[in-house]
C-alpha positions in Angstrom: 239.9 215.3 160.8 238.4 216.2 164.0 234.7 215.4 164.7 233.6 219.0 164.5 235.3 219.4 161.1 233.6 216.3 159.8 230.3 218.1 159.7 231.7 220.2 156.9 233.5 217.5 155.0 232.5 217.0 151.4 232.7 213.7 149.5 232.7 213.1 145.8 229.9 211.4 143.9 232.1 208.4 143.5 232.7 208.1 147.3 229.0 208.6 147.9 228.3 205.7 145.5 230.8 203.5 147.5 229.3 204.5 150.9 225.7 203.8 149.8 226.4 200.9 147.4 224.2 202.7 144.9 224.9 203.7 141.3 225.3 207.3 140.2 222.0 207.0 138.3 220.1 205.8 141.4 221.6 208.7 143.5 220.6 211.2 140.8 217.1 209.7 140.7 216.7 209.9 144.5 218.0 213.4 144.6 215.5 214.5 141.9 212.7 213.0 144.0 213.9 214.7 147.1 214.7 211.4 148.8 218.5 211.9 149.1 220.7 214.7 150.5 221.2 217.6 148.2 224.5 218.0 146.4 226.8 221.0 146.7 227.7 222.4 143.2 231.5 222.9 143.2 231.8 223.8 139.5 230.1 223.4 136.2 230.5 219.6 136.2 231.5 218.8 139.8 229.2 218.0 142.7 229.9 216.8 146.2 227.8 215.7 149.2 228.1 216.4 152.9 229.6 213.4 154.5 227.4 213.9 157.6 224.2 214.1 155.6 225.1 210.9 153.7 225.9 209.1 156.9 222.7 210.4 158.5 220.7 209.1 155.4 222.4 205.7 155.8 221.6 205.7 159.5 217.9 206.4 158.8 217.7 203.6 156.2 219.2 201.1 158.8 216.8 202.3 161.5 213.8 201.9 159.1 214.6 198.3 158.5 214.3 197.6 162.3 210.9 199.2 162.5 
């Protein structure tokens, strides 16, 4: 995947959990509080997240620990 297409890549909730080391429950809680990137609804019972937005969220968390 080229870097420009990566901005549009979607990742599953399972992959999001693996990237963030958080449970589904924690991700849902942070989403409901507006503290995690919004999900894209793909179907009745299927959601996905923007890979770039999740990576940006992780980057912000790492930067915050240095501050």
